[in-house]
Structure formats: C-alpha cells, structure tokens
C-alpha positions as CSV (number, residue, x, y, z in Angstrom):
1,X,290.3,149.2,108.5
2,X,287.6,151.7,107.8
3,X,289.3,152.1,104.2
4,X,288.9,148.4,103.7
5,X,285.2,148.3,104.4
6,X,284.4,151.6,102.7
7,X,286.0,150.4,99.3
8,X,284.8,147.0,99.4
9,X,288.4,145.2,99.7
10,X,288.4,141.5,99.5
11,X,290.1,141.3,102.9
12,X,287.5,143.6,104.8
13,X,285.4,140.7,106.4
14,X,288.4,139.2,107.8
15,X,289.3,142.5,109.4
16,X,285.8,142.8,110.8
17,X,285.6,139.6,112.0
18,X,288.9,139.9,113.8
19,X,288.2,143.2,115.5
20,X,284.9,141.9,116.5
21,X,286.5,138.9,118.3
22,X,288.7,141.2,120.2
23,X,286.0,143.5,121.2
24,X,284.0,140.2,122.5
25,X,287.0,139.1,124.4
26,X,287.6,142.5,126.0
27,X,283.8,142.5,126.9
28,X,284.5,138.9,128.5
29,X,287.1,140.0,130.3
30,X,285.1,143.1,131.8
31,X,282.2,141.0,132.8
32,X,284.3,138.1,134.2
33,X,286.5,140.5,136.4
34,X,283.3,142.1,137.6
35,X,281.8,138.6,138.5
36,X,285.0,137.8,140.5
37,X,285.0,140.9,142.3
38,X,281.7,139.9,143.4
39,X,279.8,142.8,141.5
40,X,280.7,145.1,144.3
41,X,280.9,148.1,142.3
42,X,277.1,148.4,142.1
43,X,275.0,150.4,144.6
44,X,271.5,149.5,143.7
45,X,269.8,146.8,141.3
46,X,268.9,149.7,139.1
47,X,272.5,150.7,138.3
48,X,273.3,147.2,137.7
49,X,270.7,146.6,135.2
50,X,270.9,150.0,133.7
51,X,274.5,150.6,133.6
52,X,276.2,147.3,133.7
53,X,273.8,145.2,131.6
54,X,271.8,147.9,129.5
55,X,274.6,150.4,128.8
56,X,277.2,147.5,127.9
57,X,274.9,145.4,126.0
58,X,275.6,147.3,122.7
59,X,279.4,146.3,123.1
60,X,278.3,142.8,123.0
61,X,275.2,142.8,120.6
62,X,276.7,144.9,117.6
63,X,280.1,143.2,117.3
64,X,278.3,139.8,117.5
65,X,276.0,140.8,114.9
66,X,278.8,142.0,112.6
67,X,281.0,138.9,113.3
68,X,278.1,136.5,112.3
69,X,277.6,138.5,109.0
70,X,281.3,138.5,108.4
71,X,281.5,134.8,109.0
72,X,278.8,134.0,106.6
73,X,280.3,136.2,104.0
74,X,283.7,134.4,104.3
75,X,282.0,130.9,104.3
76,X,280.1,131.9,101.2
77,X,283.2,133.0,99.6
78,X,285.0,129.6,100.3
79,X,281.8,127.7,98.9
80,X,281.8,129.8,95.7
81,X,285.8,128.9,95.6
82,X,284.9,125.0,96.0
83,X,282.3,125.3,93.3
84,X,284.6,126.8,90.7
85,X,287.3,124.3,91.3
86,X,285.2,121.1,90.6
C-alpha cells in the first residue's frame, strides 16, 4: 500500500479508503466492547478521558480524514469519466 501511495498509482485511494474503513471498524468494535463491559476498566474519570477518549481519538480522527479525502478523490475521478463519455 505504501508503494501505491508513494508512487501515485491509480488505485491508491481505493486502498486508503479500504484500510481506513477497516481501522474505523476496529475502533468501533473496541469502543462497543468497552461499552458493553460497562466501562469497568477505568479507575478514575481522568483515566477515562485521557486514555480511553484522548489517546484513542487519533485512531478515529486520522482515518476518518483520510477516508473522506480518498472518497472525494474517487468521486471526482468518476465525475471526470462521466464528462469524458458525454
């Protein structure tokens, strides 16, 4: 995947989008599992907000931003193809 992104391959955005969706799914499973456990793992509110929310937020925010960017690029590529075929 790194090779495709670095060399600007045409399929790099599809790979990025797919990997980001996988990461977001993993985060969703992690948060839902903790919720279903009743958040029994945290000992204080600071631990909950600093570790559970703060430290894990980058695993949600960054893939979301990359997925949105890749989605826009994919949509733009389809719009260009649609214009060329008319």
